[in-house]
N, CA, C and O atoms as CSV, one atom per row, in Angstrom:
chain,resi,resn,atom,element,x,y,z
A,1,UNK,N,N,-0.944,15.081,293.107
A,1,UNK,CA,C,-1.517,16.161,292.479
A,1,UNK,C,C,-2.619,15.707,291.399
A,1,UNK,O,O,-3.638,16.355,291.160
A,2,UNK,N,N,-2.294,14.614,290.843
A,2,UNK,CA,C,-3.275,14.120,289.815
A,2,UNK,C,C,-4.616,13.592,290.505
A,2,UNK,O,O,-5.676,13.606,289.879
A,3,UNK,N,N,-4.536,13.159,291.729
A,3,UNK,CA,C,-5.759,12.778,292.308
A,3,UNK,C,C,-6.653,13.953,292.578
A,3,UNK,O,O,-7.861,13.866,292.359
A,4,UNK,N,N,-6.102,15.053,293.049
A,4,UNK,CA,C,-6.901,16.336,293.208
A,4,UNK,C,C,-7.347,16.796,291.961
A,4,UNK,O,O,-8.485,17.262,291.907
A,5,UNK,N,N,-6.592,16.744,290.853
A,5,UNK,CA,C,-6.999,17.206,289.591
A,5,UNK,C,C,-8.216,16.394,289.033
A,5,UNK,O,O,-9.114,16.926,288.382
A,6,UNK,N,N,-8.173,15.068,289.341
A,6,UNK,CA,C,-9.318,14.232,288.999
A,6,UNK,C,C,-10.556,14.558,289.720
A,6,UNK,O,O,-11.631,14.529,289.121
A,7,UNK,N,N,-10.478,14.880,291.023
A,7,UNK,CA,C,-11.619,15.248,291.751
A,7,UNK,C,C,-12.194,16.611,291.255
A,7,UNK,O,O,-13.399,16.743,291.039
A,8,UNK,N,N,-11.334,17.573,291.088
A,8,UNK,CA,C,-11.777,18.809,290.553
A,8,UNK,C,C,-12.477,18.700,289.198
A,8,UNK,O,O,-13.563,19.253,289.023
A,9,UNK,N,N,-11.874,17.998,288.242
A,9,UNK,CA,C,-12.647,17.737,286.968
A,9,UNK,C,C,-13.935,17.041,287.131
A,9,UNK,O,O,-14.867,17.356,286.392
A,10,UNK,N,N,-14.073,16.171,287.980
A,10,UNK,CA,C,-15.307,15.396,288.266
A,10,UNK,C,C,-16.342,16.384,288.833
A,10,UNK,O,O,-17.499,16.383,288.413
A,11,UNK,N,N,-15.938,17.180,289.739
A,11,UNK,CA,C,-16.901,18.115,290.364
A,11,UNK,C,C,-17.411,19.174,289.407
A,11,UNK,O,O,-18.599,19.490,289.344
A,12,UNK,N,N,-16.442,19.709,288.659
A,12,UNK,CA,C,-16.841,20.730,287.616
A,12,UNK,C,C,-17.859,20.057,286.594
A,12,UNK,O,O,-18.881,20.625,286.209
A,13,UNK,N,N,-17.493,18.869,286.223
A,13,UNK,CA,C,-18.401,18.110,285.164
A,13,UNK,C,C,-19.789,17.860,285.894
A,13,UNK,O,O,-20.828,18.035,285.257
A,14,UNK,N,N,-19.818,17.499,287.075
A,14,UNK,CA,C,-21.054,17.265,287.776
A,14,UNK,C,C,-21.881,18.625,287.889
A,14,UNK,O,O,-23.094,18.658,287.680
A,15,UNK,N,N,-21.175,19.671,288.215
A,15,UNK,CA,C,-21.897,20.934,288.325
A,15,UNK,C,C,-22.459,21.321,286.922
A,15,UNK,O,O,-23.606,21.757,286.826
A,16,UNK,N,N,-21.692,21.169,285.884
A,16,UNK,CA,C,-22.213,21.410,284.574
A,16,UNK,C,C,-23.389,20.596,284.236
A,16,UNK,O,O,-24.352,21.116,283.674
A,17,UNK,N,N,-23.366,19.265,284.566
A,17,UNK,CA,C,-24.415,18.351,284.234
A,17,UNK,C,C,-25.687,18.506,285.022
A,17,UNK,O,O,-26.789,18.472,284.475
A,18,UNK,N,N,-25.511,18.684,286.378
A,18,UNK,CA,C,-26.735,18.529,287.230
A,18,UNK,C,C,-27.162,19.857,287.820
A,18,UNK,O,O,-28.343,20.022,288.122
A,19,UNK,N,N,-26.265,20.810,287.998
A,19,UNK,CA,C,-26.612,22.012,288.741
A,19,UNK,C,C,-27.003,23.205,287.859
A,19,UNK,O,O,-27.793,24.050,288.281
A,20,UNK,N,N,-26.471,23.276,286.670
A,20,UNK,CA,C,-26.805,24.303,285.822
A,20,UNK,C,C,-27.928,24.067,284.871
A,20,UNK,O,O,-28.038,22.981,284.302
A,21,UNK,N,N,-28.811,25.097,284.669
A,21,UNK,CA,C,-29.891,24.953,283.738
A,21,UNK,C,C,-29.841,26.044,282.716
A,21,UNK,O,O,-30.787,26.816,282.563
A,22,UNK,N,N,-28.702,26.112,281.994
A,22,UNK,CA,C,-28.407,27.104,281.077
A,22,UNK,C,C,-28.323,26.438,279.651
A,22,UNK,O,O,-27.725,25.375,279.485
A,23,UNK,N,N,-28.941,27.105,278.646
A,23,UNK,CA,C,-28.897,26.575,277.261
A,23,UNK,C,C,-27.954,27.533,276.534
A,23,UNK,O,O,-28.165,28.745,276.517
A,24,UNK,N,N,-26.937,26.974,275.952
A,24,UNK,CA,C,-26.069,27.863,275.059
A,24,UNK,C,C,-26.079,27.230,273.795
A,24,UNK,O,O,-26.040,26.002,273.720
A,25,UNK,N,N,-26.132,28.013,272.715
A,25,UNK,CA,C,-26.360,27.578,271.347
A,25,UNK,C,C,-25.146,26.916,270.752
A,25,UNK,O,O,-25.268,26.007,269.931
A,26,UNK,N,N,-24.035,27.340,271.135
A,26,UNK,CA,C,-22.696,26.883,270.499
A,26,UNK,C,C,-22.121,25.720,271.112
A,26,UNK,O,O,-21.211,25.129,270.530
A,27,UNK,N,N,-22.608,25.274,272.370
A,27,UNK,CA,C,-22.067,24.099,273.042
A,27,UNK,C,C,-23.025,23.467,273.899
A,27,UNK,O,O,-23.853,24.126,274.528
A,28,UNK,N,N,-22.949,22.176,273.953
A,28,UNK,CA,C,-23.837,21.297,274.820
A,28,UNK,C,C,-23.168,21.108,276.184
A,28,UNK,O,O,-22.262,20.289,276.340
A,29,UNK,N,N,-23.643,21.897,277.183
A,29,UNK,CA,C,-23.016,21.861,278.489
A,29,UNK,C,C,-23.231,20.565,279.234
A,29,UNK,O,O,-22.430,20.204,280.096
A,30,UNK,N,N,-24.284,19.872,278.921
A,30,UNK,CA,C,-24.488,18.541,279.562
A,30,UNK,C,C,-23.446,17.507,279.004
A,30,UNK,O,O,-22.953,16.659,279.748
A,31,UNK,N,N,-23.127,17.599,277.684
A,31,UNK,CA,C,-22.192,16.623,277.154
A,31,UNK,C,C,-20.827,17.002,277.735
A,31,UNK,O,O,-20.061,16.092,278.055
A,32,UNK,N,N,-20.472,18.276,277.892
A,32,UNK,CA,C,-19.190,18.718,278.420
A,32,UNK,C,C,-19.125,18.279,279.865
A,32,UNK,O,O,-18.049,17.901,280.330
A,33,UNK,N,N,-20.195,18.310,280.577
A,33,UNK,CA,C,-20.192,17.704,281.981
A,33,UNK,C,C,-19.922,16.277,282.054
A,33,UNK,O,O,-19.175,15.798,282.908
A,34,UNK,N,N,-20.568,15.539,281.097
A,34,UNK,CA,C,-20.182,14.113,281.109
A,34,UNK,C,C,-18.794,13.791,280.692
A,34,UNK,O,O,-18.197,12.860,281.232
A,35,UNK,N,N,-18.242,14.520,279.748
A,35,UNK,CA,C,-16.827,14.310,279.351
A,35,UNK,C,C,-15.926,14.704,280.531
A,35,UNK,O,O,-14.949,14.000,280.786
A,36,UNK,N,N,-16.208,15.809,281.276
A,36,UNK,CA,C,-15.300,16.143,282.378
A,36,UNK,C,C,-15.411,15.173,283.517
A,36,UNK,O,O,-14.415,14.948,284.204
A,37,UNK,N,N,-16.567,14.579,283.765
A,37,UNK,CA,C,-16.705,13.584,284.824
A,37,UNK,C,C,-16.011,12.288,284.460
A,37,UNK,O,O,-15.455,11.637,285.344
A,38,UNK,N,N,-16.017,11.880,283.183
A,38,UNK,CA,C,-15.338,10.747,282.756
A,38,UNK,C,C,-13.780,11.023,282.806
A,38,UNK,O,O,-13.035,10.166,283.282
A,39,UNK,N,N,-13.324,12.133,282.351
A,39,UNK,CA,C,-11.925,12.513,282.415
A,39,UNK,C,C,-11.470,12.652,283.866
A,39,UNK,O,O,-10.357,12.229,284.182
A,40,UNK,N,N,-12.265,13.216,284.754
A,40,UNK,CA,C,-11.850,13.249,286.216
A,40,UNK,C,C,-11.766,11.823,286.791
A,40,UNK,O,O,-10.863,11.556,287.583
A,41,UNK,N,N,-12.626,10.944,286.444
A,41,UNK,CA,C,-12.561,9.630,286.967
A,41,UNK,C,C,-11.200,8.859,286.494
A,41,UNK,O,O,-10.499,8.204,287.265
A,42,UNK,N,N,-10.959,9.031,285.201
A,42,UNK,CA,C,-9.789,8.408,284.628
A,42,UNK,C,C,-8.489,9.029,285.313
A,42,UNK,O,O,-7.618,8.285,285.765
A,43,UNK,N,N,-8.396,10.318,285.370
A,43,UNK,CA,C,-7.279,10.930,286.024
A,43,UNK,C,C,-7.188,10.464,287.518
A,43,UNK,O,O,-6.066,10.203,287.953
A,44,UNK,N,N,-8.231,10.343,288.302
A,44,UNK,CA,C,-8.307,9.975,289.659
A,44,UNK,C,C,-7.656,8.558,289.734
A,44,UNK,O,O,-6.716,8.313,290.489
A,45,UNK,N,N,-8.247,7.608,288.862
A,45,UNK,CA,C,-7.682,6.254,288.946
A,45,UNK,C,C,-6.209,6.147,288.603
A,45,UNK,O,O,-5.448,5.477,289.302
A,46,UNK,N,N,-5.802,6.813,287.514
A,46,UNK,CA,C,-4.383,6.790,287.132
A,46,UNK,C,C,-3.568,7.389,288.252
A,46,UNK,O,O,-2.489,6.853,288.506
A,47,UNK,N,N,-3.967,8.467,288.970
A,47,UNK,CA,C,-3.187,9.056,290.066
A,47,UNK,C,C,-3.112,7.991,291.200
A,47,UNK,O,O,-2.050,7.856,291.806
A,48,UNK,N,N,-4.141,7.268,291.494
A,48,UNK,CA,C,-4.044,6.251,292.573
A,48,UNK,C,C,-3.125,5.104,292.141
A,48,UNK,O,O,-2.386,4.569,292.968
A,49,UNK,N,N,-3.159,4.725,290.884
A,49,UNK,CA,C,-2.230,3.660,290.387
A,49,UNK,C,C,-0.804,4.096,290.622
A,49,UNK,O,O,-0.004,3.411,291.258
A,50,UNK,N,N,-0.503,5.343,290.046
A,50,UNK,CA,C,0.908,5.770,290.096
A,50,UNK,C,C,1.372,6.078,291.547
A,50,UNK,O,O,2.545,5.867,291.854
A,51,UNK,N,N,0.570,6.522,292.359
A,51,UNK,CA,C,0.929,6.789,293.678
A,51,UNK,C,C,1.225,5.429,294.480
A,51,UNK,O,O,2.072,5.370,295.371
A,52,UNK,N,N,0.503,4.436,294.103
A,52,UNK,CA,C,0.702,3.194,294.823
A,52,UNK,C,C,1.884,2.379,294.225
A,52,UNK,O,O,2.324,1.441,294.888
A,53,UNK,N,N,2.424,2.674,293.021
A,53,UNK,CA,C,3.554,2.054,292.388
A,53,UNK,C,C,4.873,2.654,292.748
A,53,UNK,O,O,5.897,2.178,292.258
A,54,UNK,N,N,4.921,3.693,293.594
A,54,UNK,CA,C,6.113,4.361,293.817
A,54,UNK,C,C,7.071,3.418,294.687
A,54,UNK,O,O,6.637,2.534,295.426
A,55,UNK,N,N,8.312,3.689,294.524
A,55,UNK,CA,C,9.253,2.851,295.259
A,55,UNK,C,C,9.243,3.267,296.731
A,55,UNK,O,O,9.088,4.432,297.095
A,56,UNK,N,N,9.422,2.218,297.554
A,56,UNK,CA,C,9.492,2.490,299.003
A,56,UNK,C,C,10.936,2.177,299.446
A,56,UNK,O,O,11.513,1.170,299.035
A,57,UNK,N,N,11.478,3.007,300.243
A,57,UNK,CA,C,12.809,2.771,300.823
A,57,UNK,C,C,12.766,2.874,302.283
A,57,UNK,O,O,12.055,3.671,302.894
A,58,UNK,N,N,13.663,1.922,302.871
A,58,UNK,CA,C,13.781,1.897,304.336
A,58,UNK,C,C,15.196,2.138,304.588
A,58,UNK,O,O,16.061,1.501,303.987
A,59,UNK,N,N,15.486,3.103,305.523
A,59,UNK,CA,C,16.782,3.464,305.997
A,59,UNK,C,C,17.042,3.042,307.415
A,59,UNK,O,O,16.310,3.490,308.297
A,60,UNK,N,N,17.988,2.247,307.701
A,60,UNK,CA,C,18.342,1.873,309.033
A,60,UNK,C,C,19.696,2.430,309.494
A,60,UNK,O,O,20.720,2.271,308.829
A,61,UNK,N,N,19.656,3.104,310.688
A,61,UNK,CA,C,20.995,3.596,311.229
A,61,UNK,C,C,21.223,2.773,312.399
A,61,UNK,O,O,20.320,2.540,313.203
A,62,UNK,N,N,22.484,2.294,312.529
A,62,UNK,CA,C,22.829,1.478,313.690
A,62,UNK,C,C,24.168,1.964,314.191
A,62,UNK,O,O,25.132,2.089,313.437
A,63,UNK,N,N,24.206,2.244,315.520
A,63,UNK,CA,C,25.437,2.635,316.147
A,63,UNK,C,C,26.035,1.425,316.955
A,63,UNK,O,O,25.365,0.817,317.790
A,64,UNK,N,N,27.291,1.127,316.664
A,64,UNK,CA,C,27.912,-0.008,317.367
A,64,UNK,C,C,29.070,0.587,318.187
A,64,UNK,O,O,29.762,1.500,317.736
A,65,UNK,N,N,29.250,0.081,319.325
A,65,UNK,CA,C,30.245,0.588,320.296
A,65,UNK,C,C,31.292,-0.655,320.400
A,65,UNK,O,O,30.953,-1.797,320.712
A,66,UNK,N,N,32.532,-0.275,320.111
A,66,UNK,CA,C,33.658,-1.358,320.240
A,66,UNK,C,C,33.929,-1.384,321.822
A,66,UNK,O,O,34.202,-0.382,322.483
A,67,UNK,N,N,33.810,-2.672,322.316
A,67,UNK,CA,C,33.986,-2.832,323.864
A,67,UNK,C,C,35.435,-2.556,324.220
A,67,UNK,O,O,35.649,-2.198,325.378
A,68,UNK,N,N,36.446,-2.672,323.398
A,68,UNK,CA,C,37.825,-2.554,323.812
A,68,UNK,C,C,38.169,-0.972,323.815
A,68,UNK,O,O,38.631,-0.432,324.820
A,69,UNK,N,N,37.928,-0.316,322.696
A,69,UNK,CA,C,38.375,1.020,322.521
A,69,UNK,C,C,37.257,2.054,322.826
A,69,UNK,O,O,37.525,3.255,322.850
A,70,UNK,N,N,36.003,1.588,323.059
A,70,UNK,CA,C,34.858,2.432,323.294
A,70,UNK,C,C,34.632,3.382,322.194
A,70,UNK,O,O,34.083,4.465,322.398
A,71,UNK,N,N,35.071,2.979,320.944
A,71,UNK,CA,C,34.744,3.870,319.732
A,71,UNK,C,C,33.445,3.501,319.236
A,71,UNK,O,O,33.042,2.338,319.258
A,72,UNK,N,N,32.687,4.613,318.724
A,72,UNK,CA,C,31.345,4.382,318.255
A,72,UNK,C,C,31.420,4.410,316.770
A,72,UNK,O,O,32.063,5.294,316.204
A,73,UNK,N,N,30.790,3.478,316.114
A,73,UNK,CA,C,30.690,3.329,314.668
A,73,UNK,C,C,29.269,3.363,314.273
A,73,UNK,O,O,28.456,2.627,314.833
A,74,UNK,N,N,28.907,4.232,313.275
A,74,UNK,CA,C,27.496,4.313,312.794
A,74,UNK,C,C,27.476,3.717,311.485
A,74,UNK,O,O,28.281,4.047,310.613
A,75,UNK,N,N,26.467,2.738,311.299
A,75,UNK,CA,C,26.379,2.042,310.013
A,75,UNK,C,C,25.050,2.457,309.442
A,75,UNK,O,O,24.044,2.421,310.151
A,76,UNK,N,N,25.006,2.856,308.169
A,76,UNK,CA,C,23.783,3.228,307.513
A,76,UNK,C,C,23.375,2.147,306.383
A,76,UNK,O,O,24.193,1.789,305.535
A,77,UNK,N,N,22.230,1.718,306.425
A,77,UNK,CA,C,21.791,0.740,305.462
A,77,UNK,C,C,20.418,1.231,304.793
A,77,UNK,O,O,19.456,1.603,305.466
A,78,UNK,N,N,20.436,1.192,303.479
A,78,UNK,CA,C,19.257,1.666,302.714
A,78,UNK,C,C,18.856,0.549,301.867
A,78,UNK,O,O,19.705,0.007,301.160
A,79,UNK,N,N,17.593,0.137,301.870
A,79,UNK,CA,C,17.013,-0.800,300.965
A,79,UNK,C,C,15.823,-0.290,300.289
A,79,UNK,O,O,14.988,0.345,300.934
A,80,UNK,N,N,15.674,-0.521,299.010
A,80,UNK,CA,C,14.543,-0.093,298.241
A,80,UNK,C,C,13.685,-1.341,297.823
A,80,UNK,O,O,14.237,-2.403,297.535
A,81,UNK,N,N,12.383,-1.193,297.798
A,81,UNK,CA,C,11.486,-2.247,297.235
A,81,UNK,C,C,10.670,-1.531,296.261
A,81,UNK,O,O,10.272,-0.375,296.404
A,82,UNK,N,N,10.429,-2.346,295.188
A,82,UNK,CA,C,9.438,-1.867,294.110
A,82,UNK,C,C,8.298,-2.845,294.170
A,82,UNK,O,O,8.485,-4.019,294.487
A,83,UNK,N,N,7.127,-2.362,293.867
A,83,UNK,CA,C,5.943,-3.178,293.895
A,83,UNK,C,C,6.008,-4.327,292.937
A,83,UNK,O,O,5.428,-5.392,293.148
A,84,UNK,N,N,6.763,-4.065,291.834
A,84,UNK,CA,C,6.867,-5.222,290.839
A,84,UNK,C,C,7.688,-6.330,291.369
A,84,UNK,O,O,7.500,-7.470,290.944
A,85,UNK,N,N,8.626,-6.070,292.306
A,85,UNK,CA,C,9.583,-7.098,292.759
A,85,UNK,C,C,8.975,-8.016,293.800
A,85,UNK,O,O,9.449,-9.128,294.032
A,86,UNK,N,N,7.864,-7.502,294.449
A,86,UNK,CA,C,7.319,-8.210,295.617
A,86,UNK,C,C,6.376,-9.284,295.090
A,86,UNK,O,O,5.784,-10.025,295.875
């Protein structure tokens, strides 16, 4: 969600900076556009970093058949890896 928020902030800032030609006495829209573009870029980069740092887990299901009794046994194995551990 933060990646999309960063893109939206950047686009709104670019519209304020480059597409609008309106002068308002109480606020500088060009400065607000620059601030929103910088904030959008920061939020986008932080969203990428946090999404790449998530833990990854692998689940393996294995069914074993006993040859004598023909009984089926299912084994579940779950392993987690963190990007810091690799």
